[in-house]
N, C-alpha and C positions, 0 to 999 in steps of 0.2 A: 329532347333537345337536339338530337342528331337524326331525327326521322328523315329529313330531306337528304342527308348524306346516305342513309341506308337505301333509300329509293335510287339515288344516283349510282350507288355501288351495284345494285341489282341490274340497272340498265347499262352498266359498264361505261358510264360517262367518263371522259378524260379528266374533267375538272369537277370536284365534288362539293365545292362551295361557291356561293354567289351572293349577290345583294339581298336575296330572299332567305338566305340561311338563318334559321332561328338562332343558332348559336352565335351569330355575329351581330345581332341587332343592337346590343349595347355598345359594342365597338363602333358600329356605323354611326350611331347617334353622337358619340363622342367625336368622331372624325368630322361630322357635319358642323361642329362648333369651332373648329380650329382655323387659325390663320394658315395661309398657304405655307409659309416658311416653317411653321411648327410641324406640319405634315411632312415636309421635305426632311427635316431633321430626324423625325421619328422613323420614316421609311428607310433612310440611309443608315441610321443607327441599327435598326432591327436587321437590315439586310447584311450587316457585317457578320452576324451569327450565321445567317443563311449561307453566306460565302464560305465560312469555315467548314460547314457541313459539306458543301459542294467540293471544296478543295481536298477534303480527306479522300475522296474517290478520284478526283482529277487534279492532282497537285501541279501538273504542268500546263493546265488550261488557264490562260491568263485573261481571257476576254471578259468574264464576269467581274473580276477584280478591276480591270480597266474601266468597265462600265461605271462602277461605283466611284472610282477616282475621277473620271471625267465629269460625272454628274455633280460631284462635290465642287469641282472647279467651276462648272456652269452656274451652280447655285451661288457661288461667290462673285460671279460676274467676270471671272478670269478667262473664260473661253466663250465662244458663240455656240448657240444651240446646235448648229449643224455638226460640230465636232462631237458633242455629247450624243446627238441622235445616232451617229454612226456607231458609237460604242454601245448604245442601247440595242440597236439592231444586231450587232455582233453577239451580244449576250443571248438574244432570241435565237440567233443562228446556231449557237452552241446547243441549245435545247433540241433543235431539229436534227443536228448532226449526231448527237449521242443517242437520241431516241430511246431513253430509258427514264426511270423515275428521277434520276439526278437532273434530267432536263427540266423537270418542274422547278427545281431550285434556280436554274439559270433564268427561267421565265420570271420567277419571283424577284430576282435581283434586277432584271431589266425593268420590271414594273416599278420597283422601288426607285430606280434612277429616273424613270419617266415621270415620277411625281413632281419633279422640278418643273416640268412642263405644265401639268394640270393635276389638281387634287384627285380627280377620278381614277388616276392610276394607282393611288395608294392602296386600294383594296386588292389590287393584283398580287401584292406581296402575300397577304394571308390566303387568298384563294389558292395560289399555286403551292405555297409552302405547306399549308394544312393538308392539301391533297397528298403531297409527298409523305407527310407524317402518317396519314391513314394507311397508305400503301405500305410504307415501311413497317408500321406497327401490326398490320394485319386487320382484317375486318372485324375481329372480335376484341382486340386489345387496344384500340385507338382512343377510347373515351378519355382516359386519364391524360395521355400526352397532348391530346387536342385541347382539352380543358385548360391544362397548364399553359400551353402556348397562347391561347386566346387571352388568358389572364395576363401573361407576360406582355402581349401587345397592348392591352388596355393600360396596364401599369406604366409601361414606357411612354405611352401617349400622355398620360397624366403628368409624368415627370417632365416631358418636353413642354407641355402646356404651361407648367409653372416656371420652367427654366429658360425658355427660348430667348428671352431678352436679357438674361443675367450674364451671359457669356461674352457679349460684345462681338459676336461673329460678324464677319464681313459678308454682306449679301448683295446679290445682283439687284439693281434698282426695281425690276418688276416684282421681286419678292418682298419688297418693302412697302408696297402699295396695299394697305389694309382696307381700302375702300371697296375693293372688288368682292363680290359675294363668293362664298365657298361653292365651288362647282359641284362637289358631291351632294351638297344640300339641294342645289338647284336640280340636279339630275333626279334625286329621289322625289322631289315635289312633282316633277314632270311625269315620272313613272306612276305615281299615285293618282294623278289626275287623268290617266288614260282609262 
C-alpha cells in the first residue's frame, strides 16, 4: 500500500504522496464526487487539526492561522479573493522561512485554504501533512499513523458530504453553483487520457 512512499523515501523526495499514491485512491475517488463547497468545508475543517500541530512548535507564528481565517471569510463571500490569496501566499512563505518539517504543515494549510479557489488544491492538504507524518514517525513506524490519518480524512469527507447543507452556512455565490464540474475529477480524466 505504501510502496510508492518507500520509493520516494529512498529517492529523498520532498513530497512523498501524489495523485498516483495507492494509499490515497479511495480518498481521491470520494473527492471527485463532491461539490466544491463540501471540499472547502472538509479542507478547512481538517486543516484546523494541522494548524494545532503547527502551533505546538511555532505558537507565535500567526500566518497559517490567518490563512485559514481569511479563506473561511472568502468562502462566505465576506472578502475578495485577493485578500485571501495574500494570506495563502504568506502561509507558503512560512514554509520556506522555517525550512523544516513543520513547513510541510504550513504548506498543507495553504493548500487547504486554496481549496476555496479550486478543488484541485484539496489534495495538497494530505500530500503535505502525510509527508510530515512519515518524517515525524520515521521510515519504519509511519504505517499506522498514516493509515489512521487517511481514514480520518475519508471519514471527515463522508461527514461533510452528508452534512454540508444541514448547517445553513453562508456561502460566496461562486460556491453555490453546483452546475460546474468537479475540477479534480476533470484533472484525473485528463491525466488518464494522456
